[in-house]
FIKOL-597525 format. One record per residue: x, y, z of N, C-alpha, C in turn. Coordinates in Angstrom, 2 decimals. Example, Ala and Ser with C-alpha at 12.3 -4.5 7.8 and 13.67 -1.06 7.14 Angstrom:
<nodes>
+---------+---------+---------+---------+---------+---------+---------+---------+---------+
:    n_c1 :    n_c2 :    n_c3 :   ca_c1 :   ca_c2 :   ca_c3 :    c_c1 :    c_c2 :    c_c3 :
+---------+---------+---------+---------+---------+---------+---------+---------+---------+
:   13.19 :   -5.69 :    7.80 :   12.30 :   -4.50 :    7.80 :   13.20 :   -3.30 :    7.80 :
:   12.85 :   -2.25 :    7.08 :   13.67 :   -1.06 :    7.14 :   12.90 :    0.03 :    7.87 :
+---------+---------+---------+---------+---------+---------+---------+---------+---------+
</nodes>
This chain:
<nodes>
+---------+---------+---------+---------+---------+---------+---------+---------+---------+
:    n_c1 :    n_c2 :    n_c3 :   ca_c1 :   ca_c2 :   ca_c3 :    c_c1 :    c_c2 :    c_c3 :
+---------+---------+---------+---------+---------+---------+---------+---------+---------+
:   14.51 :   16.89 :   41.64 :   13.81 :   17.29 :   40.84 :   13.55 :   18.73 :   40.18 :
:   13.20 :   19.28 :   39.04 :   12.95 :   20.59 :   39.49 :   11.22 :   20.99 :   39.46 :
:   11.13 :   22.06 :   40.36 :    9.70 :   22.70 :   40.75 :    9.18 :   23.70 :   39.87 :
:    8.37 :   23.35 :   39.33 :    7.70 :   24.61 :   38.20 :    6.26 :   24.96 :   38.71 :
:    5.82 :   26.09 :   39.24 :    4.31 :   26.43 :   39.54 :    3.57 :   26.34 :   38.37 :
:    4.16 :   26.84 :   37.42 :    3.38 :   26.75 :   36.15 :    3.97 :   26.87 :   34.83 :
:    3.24 :   25.33 :   34.85 :    4.07 :   24.70 :   33.48 :    3.15 :   25.25 :   32.41 :
:    4.31 :   25.45 :   31.63 :    3.37 :   25.85 :   30.19 :    2.51 :   25.27 :   29.28 :
:    3.04 :   23.62 :   29.89 :    2.69 :   22.61 :   28.88 :    1.51 :   21.56 :   29.62 :
:    0.83 :   22.09 :   30.36 :    0.15 :   21.34 :   30.95 :   -1.60 :   22.00 :   31.67 :
:   -2.64 :   21.44 :   31.38 :   -3.73 :   22.22 :   31.80 :   -4.60 :   21.36 :   32.59 :
:   -5.32 :   21.56 :   33.59 :   -6.02 :   20.98 :   34.46 :   -7.87 :   21.84 :   33.71 :
:   -8.59 :   21.21 :   33.66 :  -10.20 :   21.88 :   33.35 :  -11.11 :   19.92 :   33.73 :
:  -12.34 :   21.06 :   33.65 :  -12.92 :   22.41 :   34.27 :  -12.69 :   22.73 :   35.85 :
:  -12.21 :   24.25 :   35.85 :  -11.75 :   24.27 :   37.95 :  -12.51 :   25.72 :   37.89 :
:  -13.44 :   25.66 :   38.50 :  -14.09 :   24.43 :   39.59 :  -14.45 :   23.36 :   38.70 :
:  -14.87 :   22.09 :   39.33 :  -15.69 :   20.79 :   38.71 :  -16.69 :   20.23 :   39.97 :
:  -17.91 :   19.68 :   39.46 :  -18.39 :   18.86 :   40.25 :  -17.98 :   17.39 :   40.33 :
:  -17.36 :   16.98 :   39.35 :  -17.11 :   15.51 :   39.80 :  -15.59 :   15.24 :   38.96 :
:  -15.59 :   15.57 :   37.75 :  -14.22 :   14.97 :   36.34 :  -13.54 :   16.25 :   36.46 :
:  -12.12 :   16.06 :   36.33 :  -11.17 :   16.81 :   35.65 :  -10.57 :   15.95 :   34.86 :
:   -9.91 :   16.81 :   33.51 :   -9.11 :   16.62 :   33.07 :   -7.63 :   16.95 :   32.87 :
:   -6.74 :   16.32 :   32.77 :   -5.26 :   16.79 :   32.88 :   -5.00 :   16.67 :   31.50 :
:   -4.17 :   17.73 :   30.81 :   -3.69 :   17.58 :   29.37 :   -2.47 :   17.95 :   29.41 :
:   -1.58 :   17.68 :   28.49 :   -0.41 :   17.89 :   28.71 :   -0.02 :   17.63 :   26.99 :
:    1.35 :   18.19 :   26.57 :    2.40 :   17.96 :   25.37 :    3.13 :   16.77 :   25.81 :
:    3.53 :   16.86 :   26.85 :    4.23 :   15.60 :   27.39 :    4.00 :   14.35 :   28.31 :
:    4.30 :   13.93 :   28.28 :    4.13 :   12.42 :   29.66 :    4.07 :   12.70 :   30.96 :
:    2.56 :   12.42 :   31.38 :    2.45 :   12.41 :   32.52 :    2.76 :   11.45 :   33.32 :
:    3.49 :   10.87 :   34.01 :    4.37 :   10.27 :   35.14 :    2.94 :    9.50 :   35.74 :
:    2.72 :   10.19 :   36.86 :    1.59 :   10.16 :   37.69 :    1.55 :   11.53 :   38.35 :
:    0.15 :   11.56 :   39.35 :   -0.32 :   12.46 :   39.65 :   -0.75 :   11.97 :   41.26 :
:   -0.91 :   12.91 :   41.86 :   -1.18 :   12.80 :   43.80 :   -2.23 :   14.04 :   43.82 :
:   -3.30 :   14.05 :   44.58 :   -4.32 :   15.06 :   44.68 :   -4.44 :   14.90 :   46.51 :
:   -3.67 :   16.54 :   46.92 :   -3.76 :   16.04 :   48.35 :   -5.34 :   17.55 :   48.76 :
:   -5.62 :   17.42 :   49.99 :   -6.70 :   18.09 :   50.59 :   -5.96 :   19.22 :   51.09 :
:   -6.93 :   20.26 :   51.79 :   -5.91 :   21.67 :   52.48 :   -5.19 :   21.12 :   52.73 :
:   -5.07 :   20.03 :   54.26 :   -4.48 :   19.94 :   55.62 :   -3.01 :   19.19 :   54.68 :
:   -3.04 :   18.87 :   53.63 :   -1.54 :   18.22 :   53.09 :   -2.41 :   16.65 :   53.03 :
:   -3.14 :   15.92 :   53.49 :   -3.17 :   14.50 :   53.34 :   -3.20 :   13.96 :   51.79 :
:   -3.04 :   12.83 :   51.62 :   -2.85 :   12.82 :   50.17 :   -4.34 :   11.83 :   49.97 :
:   -4.86 :   12.31 :   48.98 :   -6.11 :   11.62 :   49.03 :   -6.62 :   10.69 :   47.60 :
:   -5.59 :   10.91 :   46.76 :   -5.52 :    9.84 :   45.58 :   -4.40 :   10.04 :   44.67 :
:   -4.14 :    9.06 :   44.61 :   -2.63 :    8.62 :   43.64 :   -2.70 :    7.90 :   42.36 :
:   -2.73 :    8.21 :   41.06 :   -2.63 :    7.13 :   39.96 :   -1.63 :    7.62 :   39.39 :
:   -0.99 :    6.02 :   38.70 :   -0.05 :    6.39 :   37.44 :   -0.77 :    6.56 :   36.17 :
:   -0.15 :    7.48 :   35.45 :   -1.19 :    7.63 :   34.23 :   -0.32 :    7.19 :   33.07 :
:    1.63 :    7.52 :   32.72 :    2.13 :    7.32 :   31.84 :    1.52 :    7.65 :   30.24 :
:    0.82 :    8.53 :   30.08 :    0.17 :    9.15 :   28.87 :    0.49 :   10.57 :   28.80 :
:    0.01 :   11.36 :   27.71 :   -0.02 :   12.88 :   27.78 :   -1.60 :   13.51 :   28.43 :
:   -2.42 :   12.47 :   28.62 :   -3.64 :   13.08 :   29.49 :   -4.09 :   12.02 :   30.50 :
:   -5.16 :   12.86 :   31.23 :   -5.93 :   11.80 :   32.25 :   -6.61 :   12.30 :   32.51 :
:   -7.98 :   11.64 :   33.05 :   -9.35 :   12.00 :   33.38 :   -9.34 :   11.64 :   34.68 :
:   -9.59 :   12.65 :   35.76 :   -9.76 :   12.33 :   37.19 :  -10.83 :   12.30 :   37.94 :
:  -11.57 :   11.36 :   38.16 :  -12.92 :   11.70 :   39.19 :  -12.60 :   11.62 :   40.39 :
:  -13.12 :   12.73 :   40.69 :  -13.53 :   13.45 :   41.87 :  -14.45 :   13.44 :   42.62 :
:  -15.33 :   12.36 :   41.85 :  -16.85 :   12.76 :   42.51 :  -16.96 :   11.92 :   44.03 :
:  -16.08 :   11.47 :   44.27 :  -15.95 :   10.74 :   45.82 :  -15.24 :   11.80 :   46.96 :
:  -14.89 :   12.57 :   46.31 :  -14.18 :   13.62 :   46.86 :  -15.04 :   14.58 :   47.82 :
:  -15.11 :   15.26 :   49.44 :  -15.70 :   16.40 :   49.83 :  -15.77 :   17.53 :   48.98 :
:  -16.85 :   18.65 :   49.01 :  -16.36 :   19.84 :   48.62 :  -15.37 :   20.27 :   49.17 :
:  -14.77 :   21.25 :   48.40 :  -13.67 :   21.88 :   48.89 :  -11.98 :   22.31 :   47.82 :
:  -11.00 :   22.40 :   48.26 :   -9.96 :   23.21 :   47.56 :   -9.15 :   21.91 :   47.79 :
:   -8.58 :   21.51 :   46.83 :   -7.52 :   20.30 :   46.44 :   -6.22 :   20.73 :   45.22 :
:   -5.11 :   20.20 :   46.34 :   -4.05 :   20.42 :   45.34 :   -3.49 :   19.15 :   44.44 :
:   -3.47 :   19.60 :   42.86 :   -2.90 :   18.17 :   42.27 :   -1.44 :   18.59 :   41.92 :
:   -1.09 :   17.22 :   42.22 :    0.53 :   17.52 :   42.31 :    0.89 :   16.41 :   41.09 :
:    1.05 :   17.05 :   39.50 :    1.39 :   16.34 :   38.39 :    2.94 :   16.17 :   38.02 :
:    3.23 :   15.00 :   37.95 :    4.59 :   14.83 :   37.73 :    5.03 :   14.38 :   36.36 :
:    5.45 :   15.13 :   35.94 :    5.75 :   14.97 :   33.87 :    7.60 :   14.93 :   33.63 :
:    7.61 :   13.55 :   34.13 :    8.59 :   12.57 :   34.20 :    9.75 :   13.43 :   34.77 :
:    9.77 :   14.01 :   36.25 :   10.50 :   14.63 :   36.87 :   10.20 :   16.40 :   37.05 :
:    9.20 :   16.46 :   36.11 :    9.26 :   17.93 :   36.20 :    7.76 :   18.09 :   37.20 :
:    7.66 :   18.49 :   38.17 :    6.34 :   18.54 :   39.45 :    6.05 :   20.22 :   39.20 :
:    4.20 :   20.15 :   38.80 :    3.55 :   21.02 :   38.79 :    2.42 :   21.14 :   39.62 :
:    2.01 :   22.03 :   40.66 :    1.03 :   22.19 :   41.47 :   -0.11 :   23.19 :   41.22 :
:   -1.47 :   22.33 :   41.17 :   -2.41 :   23.15 :   40.53 :   -3.55 :   23.36 :   41.60 :
:   -3.99 :   24.39 :   41.95 :   -5.07 :   24.26 :   42.73 :   -6.57 :   23.91 :   42.22 :
:   -7.44 :   22.90 :   42.93 :   -8.19 :   23.08 :   41.65 :   -9.55 :   23.24 :   42.81 :
:  -10.93 :   23.19 :   42.40 :  -11.79 :   23.80 :   43.79 :  -12.88 :   22.49 :   43.21 :
:  -13.34 :   21.76 :   44.26 :  -14.33 :   20.83 :   44.00 :  -15.82 :   21.35 :   44.34 :
:  -16.60 :   21.69 :   43.73 :  -17.61 :   22.19 :   44.11 :  -19.08 :   20.97 :   44.53 :
+---------+---------+---------+---------+---------+---------+---------+---------+---------+
</nodes>
């Protein structure tokens, strides 16, 4: 699969967040995975829609990486949880 560090058609907000982030795209988001700083997967959700609301309220404060799959195009974004 192709790897794109910055997809033009994908936004994650707000960043930093206290609890919820929105993933918005002009194409279909197949799924997303969230990893902590040491690479452990802490969340994994199938979406199959052009946007998603991610509840990060149960996660501890820190930096996370959100790996978004848009039908084979992988984008990784850094999110700060306050």
